[in-house]
C-alpha positions as CSV (number, residue, x, y, z in Angstrom):
1,M,0.0,0.0,0.0
2,A,1.8,3.1,-1.2
3,S,1.5,6.4,0.7
4,T,1.0,9.7,-1.0
5,H,2.8,12.9,0.0
6,H,0.7,15.2,2.2
7,T,-2.5,13.1,2.2
8,I,-4.4,11.6,5.1
9,D,-2.8,8.2,5.5
10,Y,-3.6,6.8,9.0
11,I,-6.0,7.2,11.8
12,E,-5.0,6.4,15.4
13,L,-7.4,5.6,18.2
14,G,-6.5,6.1,21.8
15,S,-7.3,3.4,24.3
16,T,-7.1,2.8,28.1
17,D,-7.4,-1.0,27.6
18,L,-5.8,-2.3,24.4
19,A,-7.2,-5.8,24.7
20,A,-10.8,-4.6,25.3
21,T,-10.6,-2.1,22.4
22,C,-9.1,-4.6,20.0
23,A,-11.7,-7.2,21.0
24,F,-14.5,-4.7,20.4
25,F,-13.5,-3.7,16.9
26,E,-12.7,-7.3,16.0
27,S,-16.1,-8.4,17.2
28,V,-18.2,-5.5,15.8
29,F,-16.5,-4.8,12.5
30,G,-14.4,-8.0,11.9
31,W,-11.2,-5.9,11.8
32,Q,-7.9,-7.8,11.7
33,L,-5.3,-6.3,14.1
34,T,-1.5,-6.7,14.3
35,A,-0.1,-6.7,17.8
36,Y,3.1,-4.7,18.2
37,G,3.5,-5.2,21.9
38,P,1.5,-4.5,25.0
39,A,0.6,-0.9,24.0
40,Y,-0.1,-0.8,20.3
41,A,-2.0,-2.7,17.6
42,G,-2.2,-1.9,13.9
43,I,-5.5,-2.0,12.0
44,V,-5.0,-4.0,8.9
45,S,-6.5,-2.6,5.7
46,A,-9.5,-4.3,4.2
47,D,-7.5,-5.8,1.4
48,G,-4.7,-6.9,3.7
49,T,-1.9,-5.0,2.0
50,G,-1.0,-2.6,4.8
51,E,-2.5,-0.7,7.7
52,V,-5.0,2.1,7.8
53,G,-4.7,2.9,11.5
54,G,-3.7,1.8,14.9
55,I,-4.9,1.6,18.5
56,D,-2.5,3.2,21.0
57,A,-2.8,2.3,24.6
58,S,-0.2,4.8,25.6
59,T,-2.6,7.6,24.8
60,P,-6.2,7.8,26.2
61,P,-9.0,8.5,23.8
62,R,-9.1,12.1,22.7
63,S,-12.2,14.2,23.3
64,G,-11.9,15.5,19.7
65,G,-11.7,12.0,18.2
66,P,-8.9,9.9,16.8
67,L,-5.6,11.3,15.7
68,V,-5.4,11.8,12.0
69,L,-1.9,11.2,10.5
70,I,-0.7,12.8,7.2
71,F,2.1,11.2,5.2
72,S,5.1,13.2,4.1
73,D,8.0,12.4,1.8
74,D,10.1,15.0,3.7
75,L,9.2,15.2,7.4
76,D,11.6,18.0,8.2
77,A,10.3,20.2,5.4
78,T,6.7,19.6,6.5
79,L,7.7,20.4,10.1
80,A,9.2,23.7,8.9
81,A,6.0,24.4,6.8
82,V,3.8,23.8,9.8
83,R,5.8,26.2,12.0
84,T,5.9,28.9,9.2
85,A,2.1,28.7,8.7
86,G,1.5,29.2,12.5
87,G,1.0,25.7,13.7
88,T,2.2,24.6,17.1
89,I,4.4,21.6,17.4
90,D,3.0,19.5,20.3
91,V,5.3,16.5,20.0
92,Q,8.7,16.9,18.5
93,P,9.8,14.5,15.7
94,Y,10.6,11.0,17.1
95,A,11.5,7.6,15.6
96,F,9.1,4.6,15.7
97,P,9.5,1.2,14.0
98,G,7.9,2.5,10.7
99,G,9.9,5.8,10.4
100,R,9.5,9.2,12.1
101,R,6.6,11.4,13.1
102,F,5.6,14.6,14.9
103,H,2.3,16.0,16.2
104,F,1.0,19.5,15.8
105,T,-2.0,21.8,16.3
106,D,-3.2,24.1,13.6
107,P,-4.0,27.7,14.4
108,T,-7.7,26.9,15.0
109,G,-7.0,24.0,17.4
110,N,-7.1,20.8,15.2
111,A,-4.6,18.3,16.4
112,L,-2.9,16.1,13.8
113,G,0.2,14.1,13.2
114,V,2.7,13.8,10.3
115,W,4.8,10.7,9.5
116,A,7.4,9.7,7.1
117,T,9.3,6.4,6.5
118,S,12.6,8.0,7.2
């Protein structure tokens, strides 16, 4: 599943109980999930070729809904563009098993994330 620069690419749900959250979505919607340890599970795409989201037990559910992640070919350039446009960086860039990402809030309060493979 190829990602496209600056498009919505992934949705992340917070959870206070990973096992219960996974069981719920597996039962209700038949979702297939990939366990990445005690605090994270990936949501497998319907065609099985990648992931469309994840369930993160290190972050409780957000009152505004799930975290939307945008893909970037150049994380550092996107980070600079967010800052230049008036966004606030909430979580500085960090590495994770699939690449790097950061979280930001736009000038009107929408919280989003950006990720890249490197």
